[in-house]
N, C-alpha and C positions, 0 to 999 in steps of 0.2 A: 285313592288317596288314603294314607294311614289316618287312624283316629287321632284327633288333636289331644295332646296332654292337657289335662285340666286339674290343677291342684285345688284342694279344698281350702277355703279361707276361713280361719277361726279367729276369735278374739278371746283374750284372757284378762282378768282383773288380778293384779298383784297388789294385795291389800295388806298393809302392815300397820299395826297399832301397838305402841309401847313394847316394841321388840318381838311381837308375835305376828305370825302370818295366818291369814284366814284361808283355809282350804275346805274342800267338800269331799265327803266320802260317798262314792257312787258305785252302783252296779254297772259292770261292763261285761262284754262277752268273755273277758279274761278273769272275771271274778270281781270282788270288792276292791276298789282302787281309790287312791287319793289324787286329787286334781286341784288346780287353781279353779276358781269359778270361771268357766269358759264354755264356749260352744261355737257353732257355725254362724257366720254372718248371713243374715237373711236378705233376700232381694229387697231393694228399695230402702236400705238403711246404710248409714255411714258406719265405719268401724267404731267410732265413739258411741253412736246410738246402739250398735250391736252389743258392745261390752256392758253398757248400762242395762240393757234388757236381760242379757245372760246372767249378770250378777244378781239382779232382782229375782229372776226365776229360780236360781240355784241357792241363794242365801236368804231370800225374803228381806233384803236390805237394799236401800237406794245407794247406788255407787256413783260417785262423781269423778270421772277421770280428769287429771290435771297435768299428766305427762305421759309420754310414750317411753316405755322401758326398752322396747326393741321390736324388731321384725325378724322372725325366725323361720327357717325352712327346715322341715324334717320329713322323714319317710317312715312309714309303718307297714309291716307285713303281718297279717293275721294268719298264723299257722293253720288254724282249724279250717278256714275257708279259702285260703290262698289270696285273700283280698290284699291289694297293694295300693296304698294311698300316700300321696305327698301332701303335706300341710304347709300353708303359709299362715303363721300366727302373728297377730298384732297384740302385743302385751302392754297393758296400760297400768300405770300407778294412779292412785287417787285415794279418796276417802269414802267411808261408808257410814251410814246412820245405824241406828239400832234396828233389830229385826221387827218386822210388822207381824204381830201375833195372829192377825187374821189371815195371813197369807201362808199357804202351804208351799213346801219346797217342791221343785220340779220333779216329775216322775223319774225314778231311778236314783235320786239323791237321798241318801240315808240320813245324813246329818252334816252340819258344819262344825269345824273345830279350829281353834287357834293353836298354832304350834310355834315353838322357837326355831331359829335357824338350825340349831343342833338337832332338834327333833325331826325337822324336815330332812336333813342329811341322813339321819339314822333310819328313816323310813323309806329310803330310795327304792327298795325292792317292791314297795306297795304303790309306787307312783304310776299313774296312767301312762306317762311317757317321760322321757328324759327332759322334756321342756319344763316340767313342773319345777324341778330344782334349778334348772338353768335360768329361768326367768327370775326366780327368787334370789339366786346368787347375784345376778346382774343388778337387781334392785338394791340388795344389801351393799353392793360395791359402789352404789351412788350413780348408776347410769340413769340419766335424765335427759330426754329429748323433748323439744317443744311439740305440743299438739299440732302446731302449724306445719309440722313435717308431713302431715297427712292432709291431702286435699281431696274432697269429695265433690265431683262435678255435679251440677244441677241435673244432668241427664240421668243420674241414679234415681232421682225422684220422678222425673218426667222424661221418659226416653226420647231421644232424638230420632226423628223419622227420616230415613234416607230416601231420597227420590230415586227412581230407577228407570 
């Protein structure tokens, strides 16, 4: 039987304040890149919990998601290794607090920065993926979906045991 295709599930925080978007500058195998605060969904957490955790780890700020901006499917091939990965990204809008000075940024994150939409567009060559700008553009266009569009079954926290 052929191996089952398994996309990687990621979450991203699309954070805007006073016309500026919060991004992170991070080390990647392709060099220093700009990204939304984002990362992989961990076992045992909902997408909303995952985006709160990732935003805190990467920005040292508490993030409160209040809307879904979109669900995105993308594919990435890493030329150096031949790695071929498909991603399913849940992008959330919401608000953040001020940075916690006692909290260090996650490993690989160099800094956070606030950018205008025009600066985001002008820095496209430095984006980690095309989804960085796409999610921000959708947010700027007013895309707002309710958080209730995502349902996390209780089995995520306590797996269902199948009889056999």
